[in-house]
Steps between C-alpha positions, in 0.01 A plus 500: 500500500777741597699418187194554283441835666856602432460400136185706463623804684846526345437465128458873452874549506558216254251584229125440464395164638378258236666691216766271344822630345471834683769768496636372831539145367674624187739717702599211726548268203718760329703540820569127514629512142768753604761306693708644781857390561411207727243379246745499209487122461123506456543780246747286306245217481236746380745630243571151371125438477454821302787419263380141460147604402632774269737263320241222488233721344751661261640162395153361436403801289826493301499124435133493403548804273798339328312174449199692364736688271655173384161355413377815325819543298520134404132486402523820296817389321389141446160609372654789309678262264279191529131488421236478770331219309672259260295347216644182350355274228320181590360375168779605265764769446406869490524547122215754514674703770441838330119472510508324838715776650257764376202318652673453835617863511137610452384325820394764759766521768787387274756774428718315254542161335858404421572206263835339582753252371745385766807282502818427695830592335868532572603865460866578432716793399765504229760604757422194710266414781157341488189461712160336485213722393129500431398648166155655487371580155249787500356755260658846513165676554424272797842551656456876466182476710688293760640798693702278730728442199449792264507750787828363639728505196831613651702503179410489133140492379233276353545612137707199402261270686197650324664449162560135583878533487596521867438358846467646848702360790524590868782702650594206722562276198683781320736549795553127537591451134671836448252616236357837411256650248604418144696186590404155377369232733504139383205278592513121485179298513500120545179482294662555166482349153443131442778346286592143403750515785234600752386832640753775441492788753400831347753778545439859399636841596284806562581866541417648840250781451460605863568415864216493754512497879185422695679477836458125552837337448357160405321656202769752410756223466299225331233634260544597136217658299492414133258614226213252474549402135873446550439287808253287304769430243769442760294248698335328199158639594402673176146635506420415862561605859535287812290715734311826536553694822222727622560812709188602696388811686458327839734202550342406834159453332631261236238233575218722373657506152548126449160428351513812281841405361394143429190626321697752293757234400233288331716188528649272764776674694698457819495797736763563768508816710788671678400366842525140385837555333646667811299327774799340672701821494231726643389239755858482627509879528176503701619227738831678553318826566273345764788319672710817512209689658461240774873481572548876515196535726708320763725809519203709610392224739843493667489878538154469656639249750764758590216738583363239744833455677563874516156576644524220756828646624347848498203377707736340750708816521195724537327290765513775762377760248206276412417454868507876561277563198254240625486651847446844344194370323616359166291200402636167384371584153694828500822320595439244225439772242816689605725202437302404191567843352866477600550175308267593214690824444814299423307288249326796335811716464708198389240410237481855367879522483510161326250613237698818432826306477342238272354763266832687490692186406242389241506838327881498478564127476677510163732779618572300816582193292737698281666654809567162662623364166745790485611445861549124463637514148270213401177482303210474745185362337669361189265527197634169367367327812184696581384566140437872566747784451371707795381422851124566498286606798125550489315579822144377531276720718283217634807291578669788681184558704487132594865517616425807713190338651695181574784690670263713709293195599807309618620807690164552671468133591851506647406780740188333640666258745748747657226765527262248659773395742557865601127548563493193727787625719399524868595850622533385862745224414694728266546772764579251776805360321617827348 
């Protein structure tokens, strides 16, 4: 009864009774965040908790942004040179490919239909050196519309290609073989002429009309574009094409076009879309992305556990202060909220700092990569290994929000037990042993 009377009569000096998170509670929580000399060890723990949450949040944001950038860049480059839907013959070769291409290009939602002749060759230079390559025979007007190629001609032009007298190769292949615009490249195909002695490989030299660079090393070092009619002669495919690739307006809605394409074809065809051709690759990217998120979340979890240990030590150190506050009229709920705000402040400020650090790194990630490459004297993020010439980073708003919510939730949960323990402290026992 006496204790209850004290609680009721003394709350006026501690803020309005029943009003949570009052000015008094915030002031006390802020005071506990500022360590005095004898509390330096507790301050160090709080500092480690802050740094841990900041680095955890920043690392999550940076890694997820880089993986998003990888996927976006790879999808855009893969789909920029390969069709979203591949039409192949089922009942006979595409000898009527001109009319068929026109009908498929007229399907609503299809941007372009690209008839192709493809074949593997051995590419070599007169000065020596050779490499395997994929020849893609295409019409000049179609390749002009394919901005991934025509918009990335780094040297030369498409005049020789359009006249049927030249080929386009990637800068990676040109560097590997020591070739430049105007040089001759020799192509050897195993599917050559049939002679009494067997099949004789076909060997022919072509003038290089231009060099393209799409930024994906695998393509820049292995693909050769040849005029369609010349490729038909070279691969013994006169008057026909092997496939027709369709580029659509919305690649993610490819299923809605299947029936329309089959109807427009007017014959039996096999349809394969970009998801089927790259299913294993993109599934591996998604699994890696999810695993990285779970692993890096452990950094934030460890930092949250540091908050628990720091607050428990703070509660033990402030036992007499808690007892005095209780005897002056502070309720158990007020004590719990004070220590909750103390721990939550570390989590909130650490999360905000982590977001700012993550955004700063993502915005300047290519400059950072170049700086560390210069410092170490080695190529970091080698294009020959990672397929891309630059380190991409693409932040996703919903993903960043989920990271922030996760970090704040872990921080808030970590403060509950120490705050509850502080509210359960018996003021009489605390003052007796002080």
